[in-house]
C-alpha positions, 0 to 999 in steps of 0.5 A: 696305175700299174696292174700288180700281179702275184707270181706264185713261185714255190720256194725251193726249200723243199720241206717236210710238211707237218700239217696236222693242227696241234694244241700249241704246247710242245711236249714229249708226246709230239715233235716240235714244229719248226717253221721256215721262211728261207731268207737267211741263205739262198733257197736250200733242199731239205737235206741242208736243214736235216742235220740242223733239225736232227741235232736240235731234236737231240738237244731238246730230247724230241723230234723236230719237224720242218714246216714251210709255206710260200708266203711270210703271212702263211708262216706267221699264221702257223706261229699265231695259231701254234701250228708251228712252235718256233721258226726262222722268219724274215725281219719284216714278217717278224715286225708285222707279227710282233705288232699283232700277236707278240712273237718273241725273239729267242735267238738271232743268227750271226752270219759272217760275224754280223747280226745285220743284213741290207736290202740291195736294189739290183739291175742287169749289168748291161742296163744303164741304170745307176740309181734307184731314181733311174727305175721310175717308170720301169718294171720292178720285182718285189719278193713278199708283201711282208719282206723288209728288204724285198718290199718294205725298204724300197716302199719306204724309199718311195714314201720318203719321195711322196710316191707309191709303187703303183704310181712310180713304177710301170708295173710290179709283181711279187716273186716270193723268193729273193733268188727268183727276184734275182732271176727275174732281173737277169732274165729281163722280166724286171728292170729292177728288184730289191733283194736280201743281201744275205741271199744275193752275196751267197749267190754271187759267192756261189757264181750263180749265173743269174746273180753274176748277170746283175749288179747292185745300185743301191745298198740300204742301211744295216737292219736287224737279221731275220730272227728265230721266234717262238709262238705265243702259244708256247709256254715260257719254259719251252721258250727258254729250253729252245733258246738255250739249245740254239745259243749253244748249238755252235759249241760243238763241232757237229752243231757248227758244221750243221749251221755252216750248211745254212750259212750261219756262224752261230746263234746269239741273244738279240741285241736291244733295239736291233729292230727299231729302224725297221719298226720306224720304217713300217710306221712311216709307211703306214702313216704315208698310206693313210695320208695318201689314201685320204688325199686320193679320196 
């Protein structure tokens, strides 16, 4: 069985951390805390989020502070406890949180006119692999335990074949960042990796050397894009206020420019059933794990 190592790569999206516990309800007496798991676009610096946060605060008539953590589970915990009021979270983390404590989606980013994205399985350009099956017995990089594109989808592909990552690959590890997964493949630390298409495509468009040293050998069906969610601790009137601010953000040139720096066209209302396919994958993988565990015992 492969030994799994977790690499504590720090997300480069350097953020202003707002660590003090809060009461849960956002109000004029304190700022709104916005959490991020920077997966809709490549890892960014705080300056890229500065204009967005400033304008959001202006629309909400209160300061907005940014919170960031290394793992998706930590971001979910901030939202569950009310130590963050809202946030931009990855799709897999949202599905996990929604099942356990009912996060609410208030808006979804629209990127290049789409409300969906894909999981890419990538390899180095100079390697002979042409399909996911070719990576059997190789080293594979996942991003985060709760990532849809970087963990759930490739695990689902294996479960459909009656396989588990520990037995299928010779070695696996977590990078906790999609750009670090790309780098791991480019540098030969991993033979393959599963990454967010939005991150990968942006890295290629920016002529990132690591991205240009890799190629895609598998593309998933479309999945609902990582959403903006609110904490269950947040009162309904504050949820509606945040939703209105986001849905009209791109109506003015300044807001549109701030979103463009994050690779987002605009925010839209979440279409019905946008995340159903991810929920179905998670259920399938959970059932397979229980059955596999019972057989092993």
